[in-house]
N, CA, C and O atoms as CSV, one atom per row, in Angstrom:
chain,resi,resn,atom,element,x,y,z
A,1,UNK,N,N,63.267,124.600,49.199
A,1,UNK,CA,C,65.254,125.098,48.844
A,1,UNK,C,C,66.142,125.337,49.913
A,1,UNK,O,O,65.996,126.120,50.852
A,2,UNK,N,N,67.093,124.564,49.663
A,2,UNK,CA,C,68.198,124.830,51.147
A,2,UNK,C,C,68.887,126.169,51.238
A,2,UNK,O,O,69.153,126.892,50.277
A,3,UNK,N,N,69.134,126.402,52.457
A,3,UNK,CA,C,69.657,127.827,53.099
A,3,UNK,C,C,71.196,127.557,52.070
A,3,UNK,O,O,71.441,126.392,51.757
A,4,UNK,N,N,72.156,128.673,51.601
A,4,UNK,CA,C,73.382,128.668,51.408
A,4,UNK,C,C,74.443,128.109,52.329
A,4,UNK,O,O,74.121,128.440,53.470
A,5,UNK,N,N,74.964,127.784,52.337
A,5,UNK,CA,C,75.979,127.594,53.366
A,5,UNK,C,C,76.463,128.304,54.252
A,5,UNK,O,O,76.593,128.194,55.471
A,6,UNK,N,N,76.835,129.393,53.157
A,6,UNK,CA,C,77.144,130.787,53.988
A,6,UNK,C,C,75.879,131.601,54.443
A,6,UNK,O,O,74.985,132.057,53.729
A,7,UNK,N,N,76.061,131.689,56.154
A,7,UNK,CA,C,74.784,132.779,56.342
A,7,UNK,C,C,74.581,133.913,56.320
A,7,UNK,O,O,74.889,134.500,55.283
A,8,UNK,N,N,74.054,134.602,57.311
A,8,UNK,CA,C,73.459,136.198,57.462
A,8,UNK,C,C,75.184,136.809,57.852
A,8,UNK,O,O,75.796,136.054,58.608
A,9,UNK,N,N,75.790,137.810,57.488
A,9,UNK,CA,C,77.139,138.703,57.275
A,9,UNK,C,C,76.584,139.097,58.310
A,9,UNK,O,O,75.428,139.508,58.413
A,10,UNK,N,N,77.580,138.965,59.334
A,10,UNK,CA,C,78.060,139.599,60.393
A,10,UNK,C,C,78.694,140.853,60.661
A,10,UNK,O,O,79.774,141.085,60.117
A,11,UNK,N,N,78.252,141.564,61.307
A,11,UNK,CA,C,79.808,142.891,61.403
A,11,UNK,C,C,80.941,143.374,62.113
A,11,UNK,O,O,81.129,143.422,63.329
A,12,UNK,N,N,81.513,143.650,61.369
A,12,UNK,CA,C,82.823,143.489,62.134
A,12,UNK,C,C,83.780,144.601,61.118
A,12,UNK,O,O,83.518,145.191,60.069
A,13,UNK,N,N,84.701,144.562,61.789
A,13,UNK,CA,C,86.004,145.569,61.470
A,13,UNK,C,C,86.414,145.096,60.101
A,13,UNK,O,O,85.630,144.289,59.601
A,14,UNK,N,N,87.387,145.394,59.437
A,14,UNK,CA,C,87.707,145.355,57.992
A,14,UNK,C,C,89.319,146.109,57.685
A,14,UNK,O,O,89.770,147.229,57.922
A,15,UNK,N,N,89.854,144.930,57.073
A,15,UNK,CA,C,91.465,145.044,56.432
A,15,UNK,C,C,91.706,145.245,55.004
A,15,UNK,O,O,92.068,144.224,54.420
A,16,UNK,N,N,91.589,146.387,54.234
A,16,UNK,CA,C,91.461,145.830,52.799
A,16,UNK,C,C,92.496,145.836,52.164
A,16,UNK,O,O,93.439,146.618,52.291
A,17,UNK,N,N,92.336,144.587,51.129
A,17,UNK,CA,C,93.185,144.077,50.458
A,17,UNK,C,C,93.112,143.808,49.182
A,17,UNK,O,O,92.001,143.282,49.119
A,18,UNK,N,N,93.629,143.810,47.893
A,18,UNK,CA,C,93.583,143.234,47.071
A,18,UNK,C,C,93.820,142.253,45.854
A,18,UNK,O,O,94.972,142.290,45.421
A,19,UNK,N,N,92.891,141.319,45.169
A,19,UNK,CA,C,93.312,140.229,44.735
A,19,UNK,C,C,93.073,140.096,43.455
A,19,UNK,O,O,92.325,140.977,43.034
A,20,UNK,N,N,93.486,139.188,42.522
A,20,UNK,CA,C,93.578,139.288,41.422
A,20,UNK,C,C,92.502,137.591,41.391
A,20,UNK,O,O,92.793,136.572,42.016
A,21,UNK,N,N,91.449,137.756,40.598
A,21,UNK,CA,C,90.592,136.440,40.235
A,21,UNK,C,C,90.778,136.143,38.771
A,21,UNK,O,O,91.007,137.065,37.988
A,22,UNK,N,N,90.658,134.458,38.230
A,22,UNK,CA,C,89.932,133.936,37.215
A,22,UNK,C,C,88.985,134.870,37.137
A,22,UNK,O,O,88.574,135.584,38.051
A,23,UNK,N,N,88.549,134.840,35.678
A,23,UNK,CA,C,86.859,135.402,35.522
A,23,UNK,C,C,86.628,134.303,35.487
A,23,UNK,O,O,87.091,134.026,36.593
A,24,UNK,N,N,86.211,133.220,35.045
A,24,UNK,CA,C,85.025,132.267,35.702
A,24,UNK,C,C,84.993,132.200,37.299
A,24,UNK,O,O,84.202,131.461,37.885
A,25,UNK,N,N,85.746,132.877,37.847
A,25,UNK,CA,C,85.309,132.652,39.306
A,25,UNK,C,C,84.767,133.723,40.289
A,25,UNK,O,O,84.427,133.901,41.459
A,26,UNK,N,N,84.930,134.469,38.794
A,26,UNK,CA,C,84.585,135.890,39.361
A,26,UNK,C,C,83.120,136.004,39.126
A,26,UNK,O,O,82.343,136.438,39.976
A,27,UNK,N,N,82.784,135.613,37.980
A,27,UNK,CA,C,81.281,135.042,37.528
A,27,UNK,C,C,80.621,134.539,38.211
A,27,UNK,O,O,79.481,134.949,38.429
A,28,UNK,N,N,81.449,132.817,39.123
A,28,UNK,CA,C,80.695,132.108,39.430
A,28,UNK,C,C,80.253,132.546,40.901
A,28,UNK,O,O,79.319,132.026,41.512
A,29,UNK,N,N,81.157,133.700,41.435
A,29,UNK,CA,C,80.765,134.662,42.757
A,29,UNK,C,C,79.550,135.520,42.576
A,29,UNK,O,O,78.519,135.554,43.246
A,30,UNK,N,N,79.961,136.313,41.354
A,30,UNK,CA,C,78.418,137.438,41.232
A,30,UNK,C,C,77.013,136.247,41.196
A,30,UNK,O,O,76.049,136.407,41.945
A,31,UNK,N,N,77.083,135.369,40.457
A,31,UNK,CA,C,75.742,134.228,40.265
A,31,UNK,C,C,75.756,134.003,41.813
A,31,UNK,O,O,74.618,134.287,42.188
A,32,UNK,N,N,76.519,133.623,42.891
A,32,UNK,CA,C,76.267,133.429,44.089
A,32,UNK,C,C,76.051,134.612,45.461
A,32,UNK,O,O,75.686,134.315,46.599
A,33,UNK,N,N,76.328,135.711,45.051
A,33,UNK,CA,C,75.985,136.428,45.819
A,33,UNK,C,C,74.371,137.174,44.931
A,33,UNK,O,O,73.562,137.814,45.604
A,34,UNK,N,N,74.225,137.015,43.902
A,34,UNK,CA,C,72.663,137.363,43.268
A,34,UNK,C,C,71.862,136.107,44.163
A,34,UNK,O,O,70.716,136.413,44.494
A,35,UNK,N,N,72.299,134.831,44.559
A,35,UNK,CA,C,71.474,133.957,44.773
A,35,UNK,C,C,71.347,134.722,46.126
A,35,UNK,O,O,70.303,135.313,46.401
A,36,UNK,N,N,72.601,134.704,47.111
A,36,UNK,CA,C,72.492,135.406,48.498
A,36,UNK,C,C,71.423,136.334,48.829
A,36,UNK,O,O,70.650,136.314,49.786
A,37,UNK,N,N,71.553,137.412,47.552
A,37,UNK,CA,C,70.674,138.446,47.675
A,37,UNK,C,C,69.274,137.621,47.795
A,37,UNK,O,O,68.748,137.441,48.893
A,38,UNK,N,N,68.845,137.249,46.868
A,38,UNK,CA,C,67.680,136.859,46.542
A,38,UNK,C,C,67.133,136.060,47.948
A,38,UNK,O,O,65.976,136.280,48.309
A,39,UNK,N,N,68.019,135.099,48.754
A,39,UNK,CA,C,67.678,134.434,50.120
A,39,UNK,C,C,67.726,135.426,51.301
A,39,UNK,O,O,66.862,135.434,52.178
A,40,UNK,N,N,68.545,136.075,51.280
A,40,UNK,CA,C,68.802,137.324,52.305
A,40,UNK,C,C,68.650,138.374,52.223
A,40,UNK,O,O,67.592,138.728,52.743
A,41,UNK,N,N,69.259,139.199,51.762
A,41,UNK,CA,C,69.254,140.289,51.631
A,41,UNK,C,C,70.628,140.846,50.267
A,41,UNK,O,O,71.766,140.394,50.141
A,42,UNK,N,N,69.897,142.000,49.399
A,42,UNK,CA,C,71.121,142.731,48.158
A,42,UNK,C,C,72.391,142.674,49.000
A,42,UNK,O,O,72.379,142.950,50.199
A,43,UNK,N,N,73.751,142.220,48.176
A,43,UNK,CA,C,74.807,142.695,48.578
A,43,UNK,C,C,75.815,142.550,47.562
A,43,UNK,O,O,75.591,141.817,46.598
A,44,UNK,N,N,76.886,143.164,47.674
A,44,UNK,CA,C,77.638,143.063,46.674
A,44,UNK,C,C,78.947,142.405,46.492
A,44,UNK,O,O,79.832,142.590,47.327
A,45,UNK,N,N,79.169,141.514,45.278
A,45,UNK,CA,C,80.027,140.508,45.557
A,45,UNK,C,C,81.141,140.322,46.772
A,45,UNK,O,O,81.220,139.389,47.571
A,46,UNK,N,N,82.061,141.622,46.648
A,46,UNK,CA,C,83.182,141.613,47.399
A,46,UNK,C,C,82.522,141.911,48.844
A,46,UNK,O,O,83.168,142.879,49.245
A,47,UNK,N,N,81.963,141.718,49.425
A,47,UNK,CA,C,81.323,141.761,50.484
A,47,UNK,C,C,81.077,140.108,51.532
A,47,UNK,O,O,80.944,139.831,52.724
A,48,UNK,N,N,81.125,139.368,50.232
A,48,UNK,CA,C,81.096,138.288,50.398
A,48,UNK,C,C,82.443,137.075,50.875
A,48,UNK,O,O,82.646,136.211,51.728
A,49,UNK,N,N,83.214,137.785,49.537
A,49,UNK,CA,C,84.465,136.891,49.620
A,49,UNK,C,C,84.571,136.733,51.064
A,49,UNK,O,O,84.125,135.718,51.600
A,50,UNK,N,N,85.274,137.905,51.910
A,50,UNK,CA,C,86.054,137.854,53.030
A,50,UNK,C,C,85.136,136.494,53.857
A,50,UNK,O,O,85.823,135.538,54.217
A,51,UNK,N,N,83.817,136.451,54.096
A,51,UNK,CA,C,83.076,135.607,54.929
A,51,UNK,C,C,82.864,133.814,53.881
A,51,UNK,O,O,82.676,132.697,54.362
A,52,UNK,N,N,82.953,134.081,52.892
A,52,UNK,CA,C,83.582,132.776,52.173
A,52,UNK,C,C,85.082,132.157,52.485
A,52,UNK,O,O,85.205,130.992,52.866
A,53,UNK,N,N,86.023,132.887,52.324
A,53,UNK,CA,C,87.465,132.698,52.888
A,53,UNK,C,C,87.469,132.628,54.564
A,53,UNK,O,O,88.395,132.034,55.115
A,54,UNK,N,N,86.660,133.104,55.169
A,54,UNK,CA,C,86.371,132.826,56.966
A,54,UNK,C,C,86.260,131.479,56.783
A,54,UNK,O,O,87.196,130.682,56.849
A,55,UNK,N,N,84.910,131.176,56.511
A,55,UNK,CA,C,84.487,129.735,56.361
A,55,UNK,C,C,85.268,128.606,55.834
A,55,UNK,O,O,85.226,127.493,56.357
A,56,UNK,N,N,85.944,128.869,54.857
A,56,UNK,CA,C,86.614,127.736,54.664
A,56,UNK,C,C,87.613,127.259,55.444
A,56,UNK,O,O,87.937,126.092,55.661
A,57,UNK,N,N,88.368,128.942,56.103
A,57,UNK,CA,C,89.259,128.343,56.826
A,57,UNK,C,C,89.088,127.844,57.921
A,57,UNK,O,O,89.964,127.100,58.360
A,58,UNK,N,N,87.908,128.108,58.681
A,58,UNK,CA,C,87.471,127.282,59.630
A,58,UNK,C,C,87.115,125.982,59.354
A,58,UNK,O,O,87.311,125.130,60.220
A,59,UNK,N,N,86.572,125.651,58.181
A,59,UNK,CA,C,86.447,124.370,58.676
A,59,UNK,C,C,87.291,123.343,57.504
A,59,UNK,O,O,86.618,122.565,56.828
A,60,UNK,N,N,88.659,123.406,57.346
A,60,UNK,CA,C,89.768,123.051,57.092
A,60,UNK,C,C,90.661,122.591,58.564
A,60,UNK,O,O,91.451,123.177,59.304
A,61,UNK,N,N,89.915,120.904,58.507
A,61,UNK,CA,C,90.921,120.078,59.553
A,61,UNK,C,C,92.013,120.250,59.687
A,61,UNK,O,O,92.640,120.592,60.689
A,62,UNK,N,N,92.384,119.992,58.529
A,62,UNK,CA,C,93.949,120.065,58.486
A,62,UNK,C,C,94.918,121.103,59.320
A,62,UNK,O,O,95.892,120.998,60.065
A,63,UNK,N,N,93.990,122.324,58.698
A,63,UNK,CA,C,94.593,123.891,59.365
A,63,UNK,C,C,94.331,124.138,60.928
A,63,UNK,O,O,95.113,124.688,61.703
A,64,UNK,N,N,93.312,123.717,61.167
A,64,UNK,CA,C,92.677,123.561,62.973
A,64,UNK,C,C,93.662,122.843,63.457
A,64,UNK,O,O,93.959,123.280,64.569
A,65,UNK,N,N,94.451,121.753,63.083
A,65,UNK,CA,C,94.818,121.060,63.580
A,65,UNK,C,C,96.281,121.309,63.640
A,65,UNK,O,O,96.831,120.796,64.615
A,66,UNK,N,N,96.913,121.866,62.961
A,66,UNK,CA,C,98.357,122.649,62.873
A,66,UNK,C,C,98.395,123.372,63.237
A,66,UNK,O,O,99.534,123.824,63.357
A,67,UNK,N,N,97.268,124.193,63.764
A,67,UNK,CA,C,96.711,125.786,64.428
A,67,UNK,C,C,97.152,124.991,66.017
A,67,UNK,O,O,98.181,125.303,66.617
A,68,UNK,N,N,96.476,124.266,66.369
A,68,UNK,CA,C,96.289,123.942,67.592
A,68,UNK,C,C,97.503,123.381,68.259
A,68,UNK,O,O,98.097,123.942,69.181
A,69,UNK,N,N,97.870,122.084,67.657
A,69,UNK,CA,C,99.643,122.043,67.561
A,69,UNK,C,C,100.248,123.055,67.748
A,69,UNK,O,O,100.799,123.091,68.848
A,70,UNK,N,N,100.361,123.781,67.218
A,70,UNK,CA,C,101.386,125.287,66.873
A,70,UNK,C,C,101.125,125.959,68.449
A,70,UNK,O,O,102.086,126.316,69.130
A,71,UNK,N,N,99.877,126.067,68.875
A,71,UNK,CA,C,99.143,126.674,69.968
A,71,UNK,C,C,99.404,125.674,71.415
A,71,UNK,O,O,99.092,125.911,72.582
A,72,UNK,N,N,99.852,124.908,71.026
A,72,UNK,CA,C,100.615,124.005,72.354
A,72,UNK,C,C,101.942,123.554,72.534
A,72,UNK,O,O,102.387,122.847,73.439
A,73,UNK,N,N,102.688,124.195,71.278
A,73,UNK,CA,C,103.941,124.126,71.433
A,73,UNK,C,C,104.422,125.168,72.572
A,73,UNK,O,O,103.661,126.069,72.925
A,74,UNK,N,N,105.749,125.011,73.155
A,74,UNK,CA,C,106.882,125.526,74.178
A,74,UNK,C,C,106.960,126.916,72.690
A,74,UNK,O,O,107.254,126.773,71.503
A,75,UNK,N,N,106.580,128.068,73.421
A,75,UNK,CA,C,107.176,129.732,73.088
A,75,UNK,C,C,108.937,129.703,73.353
A,75,UNK,O,O,109.488,129.452,74.424
A,76,UNK,N,N,109.513,129.990,72.221
A,76,UNK,CA,C,110.745,130.337,72.940
A,76,UNK,C,C,111.030,131.331,73.443
A,76,UNK,O,O,110.254,132.275,73.297
A,77,UNK,N,N,112.327,131.521,74.278
A,77,UNK,CA,C,112.053,133.154,74.768
A,77,UNK,C,C,111.784,133.119,76.443
A,77,UNK,O,O,111.869,132.130,77.171
A,78,UNK,N,N,111.386,134.701,76.876
A,78,UNK,CA,C,110.916,134.093,78.494
A,78,UNK,C,C,110.030,133.302,78.999
A,78,UNK,O,O,108.852,133.289,78.643
A,79,UNK,N,N,110.574,132.509,79.953
A,79,UNK,CA,C,109.675,131.584,80.802
A,79,UNK,C,C,108.746,132.415,81.431
A,79,UNK,O,O,108.967,133.514,81.941
A,80,UNK,N,N,107.058,131.442,81.310
A,80,UNK,CA,C,106.189,132.021,81.847
A,80,UNK,C,C,106.402,132.247,83.015
A,80,UNK,O,O,107.112,131.619,83.801
A,81,UNK,N,N,105.377,133.773,83.277
A,81,UNK,CA,C,106.040,134.230,84.690
A,81,UNK,C,C,106.798,135.136,84.814
A,81,UNK,O,O,106.494,135.952,85.684
A,82,UNK,N,N,108.109,135.386,84.002
A,82,UNK,CA,C,108.837,135.942,84.161
A,82,UNK,C,C,108.777,137.298,83.831
A,82,UNK,O,O,109.645,137.811,83.125
A,83,UNK,N,N,107.634,138.053,84.370
A,83,UNK,CA,C,107.248,139.415,84.259
A,83,UNK,C,C,108.169,140.524,83.317
A,83,UNK,O,O,108.240,141.743,83.473
A,84,UNK,N,N,108.735,139.813,82.459
A,84,UNK,CA,C,109.181,140.801,81.217
A,84,UNK,C,C,108.527,140.845,80.180
A,84,UNK,O,O,108.061,139.887,79.565
A,85,UNK,N,N,108.447,142.097,79.893
A,85,UNK,CA,C,107.845,142.797,79.148
A,85,UNK,C,C,108.784,142.540,77.344
A,85,UNK,O,O,109.774,141.822,77.204
A,86,UNK,N,N,108.083,143.369,76.179
A,86,UNK,CA,C,108.546,142.533,75.093
A,86,UNK,C,C,110.420,143.501,75.252
A,86,UNK,O,O,111.549,143.016,75.187
A,87,UNK,N,N,110.078,144.586,75.413
A,87,UNK,CA,C,111.679,145.235,75.600
A,87,UNK,C,C,112.390,144.537,76.648
A,87,UNK,O,O,113.545,144.951,76.745
A,88,UNK,N,N,112.140,143.755,77.344
A,88,UNK,CA,C,113.330,142.590,77.961
A,88,UNK,C,C,113.207,143.185,79.237
A,88,UNK,O,O,113.094,142.268,80.050
A,89,UNK,N,N,113.177,144.220,79.767
A,89,UNK,CA,C,112.813,144.597,81.257
A,89,UNK,C,C,112.114,144.190,81.568
A,89,UNK,O,O,111.438,143.432,80.872
A,90,UNK,N,N,111.744,144.579,83.383
A,90,UNK,CA,C,110.825,143.935,84.156
A,90,UNK,C,C,109.902,144.967,84.238
A,90,UNK,O,O,110.242,146.122,84.497
A,91,UNK,N,N,108.623,144.588,84.011
A,91,UNK,CA,C,107.364,145.256,83.871
A,91,UNK,C,C,106.930,146.110,85.054
A,91,UNK,O,O,106.467,145.703,86.119
A,92,UNK,N,N,107.221,147.689,84.585
A,92,UNK,CA,C,106.865,148.594,85.462
A,92,UNK,C,C,106.459,149.924,84.346
A,92,UNK,O,O,107.017,150.460,83.389
A,93,UNK,N,N,105.108,150.098,85.112
A,93,UNK,CA,C,104.708,150.954,84.270
A,93,UNK,C,C,104.816,152.410,84.470
A,93,UNK,O,O,104.211,153.140,83.684
A,94,UNK,N,N,105.539,152.943,85.464
A,94,UNK,CA,C,105.473,154.445,85.896
A,94,UNK,C,C,106.579,154.636,84.976
A,94,UNK,O,O,106.675,155.862,84.917
A,95,UNK,N,N,107.693,154.009,84.036
A,95,UNK,CA,C,109.056,154.794,83.610
A,95,UNK,C,C,108.237,155.748,82.850
A,95,UNK,O,O,108.773,156.675,82.243
């Protein structure tokens, strides 16, 4: 039997969010978590969701393309090498 697309979970910092799911999706996620637990190690369904979302975002070619284009777009405001800080003053850490 092949492994699941979602591999072992990495240890990372977290930010708490609350989401609302349709009941059928919650049931499917619980079933996925049970299978994940059988293959790797027991895990709470909620612990899988951020990693599933991350895998989805990273696999979305349209998003990666748009993100890459946005990264190449010229920044508005300060020109490169201007030495300006966010407040607009010259960078001097002795203030």
